[in-house]
C-alpha positions, 0 to 999 in steps of 0.5 A: 451459240456459245454451247455448240462451241463448247461440245465441239472443243469437248470432242476435240479433247476426247480425240486427242486423248485417244491419239495420245493413248495410241502413241504411248502403246506404240512406244511401249511396243517398239521399246519391247521389240529393241529389248528382245533384239538386244538379247538375241544379239547377246546370245549370238556372242556366247560360243556354243559347245562344239559338236562331233565332226561329221565324217570326212571333216577335220575337227580343229583342236588346240595342240597339246605339247608333251615334253620328251622325258630326259632319260635317267642317267646311269650311275658311273659303272666303269664296266669297260675296263680290261676289255680286248676292244679298242672301241665299245659303247653300252647303251639302254636300247629303250631309252637310248641312254649311254651306260658306258663308252670307250673311244665311242666317237673314233672312226674305225673300220666295222667290217661285216657289222656293216650288214646290219645296215644292209639288213635294215634297208632290205627289211624297210624296202621289201615285203614279199619274203617268198619272192624268188630271185636267182643270184647272177654270175656277175656276183659270184665274180665279185665274191671270187676277186674280193675273197668274201665269205658266202652263206653257201647259195650256188650261182643262178640258184633261185632263192627267197628273199628270206633265204637272203635275209637269213643268210646275210645275218646268220652266215654273213653271206656276201652273196646275199647282201649283193642279191639284195642290193641288186633287188632293192636298187638295181646295183650296189653303188645305188643300194650303198647310196641308200645306206648313206641316206639312212645313215644320215636320217638316223644321225650316224654323223661318224659313218660313211659306206662304200659297199654293202658287205664290209669289205675293207676300204679306207673310205668305209668307216663307222663309230660304235656309237653309230652302229649302236644307233643303227642297232636300236633303230633296227630292233624297232622293225619287226622283220629286222628283229626276227632275223637278228634274233634267229640262231638257226635257219633252214633254207628253202628247198631248190634244185641245187639244195632239194632238202634245203640246207641249215645255217647257224649264226656265226655269233651263236657259234662263239657261245656256249649258250645264249644265256649269260649270268643275269640275262640272255642275249637277243642276238648279235652280228659279228665282223672281222678283217685283219685291218678291223679286228673282231667286231661285234654288235649285240642286244641282250635282256636283263631283268626284262630290259634290253641293252645294246653293246657294240665293240670294234678292234679286238685283236688276238694278242696270243696272251688269251686262249680264246679266239672270240675276244669280241664275244668274251667282251660282251658276256663280261660286260653284260654280266657286270651290268647285271650284277651292278643293276641287281646290287643297286636294287 
């Protein structure tokens, strides 16, 4: 009887060992699973390399900011001593740095230098330069009563936009300005609103336009600094630069002018050559009224670098035999600049 009980006890112990072994194995397996899951979660926190954006998607990147370099100031040159013009400014066309100035912020009458803004607005708003447009009778009524200069186009003559642009710039044709104003904005007043809006966008704080031709008006004024800013902006427009730098243009043939006619730049006609000692003129826009005196905005290249020179208020004091005081100021100033630059290298 005692032996029977001992055998039952031995069997019970064997079952216990088997159960204990199975329990320990289960614990080990669970532990391994927990460790593997922990590794997977840690890998989820590692940022994967960014892949190229799919078409149509915008890939977000950290913005990089490059500070605008400050233009290197020019040494004091005193280039404007002895010029005829009351107001003048000479700037680096590529950086905007002022090289020399004289009454640069004095508000004065710009005369036909105004037409640079008319040209810029046209170049920024018109794209079909072969479009034909007639010049209506009311334009010529305005020209007659205001005694404005013309490029030579006839009333109702069907001319192209290109003709208008070159007639405006080269011959300072008021009929071209008024034709452009009608074409772009529907009227001169609406066009003038565009001119003043563009002036504000360019930071021309000393300027107010009342017309698109430069006709004298006490409320129509600018500064040479503002006009230099305008010309610098214009030179960045391909069509403006093309027209501004042209010295001669033949108009499109019409029934009024079957062979067209050739017009020459009023600025070019004040010069013996577009070259001067040390550089070359790119182009220029002249202006004159009795109240404004002789005005001029020019651009020139010296040693492959571009410069802008703008003057207002040159008056013939009868002590100078030349009637082109504004051009003389430009030639002498650019030549002095070229000499100063060459001597410093």
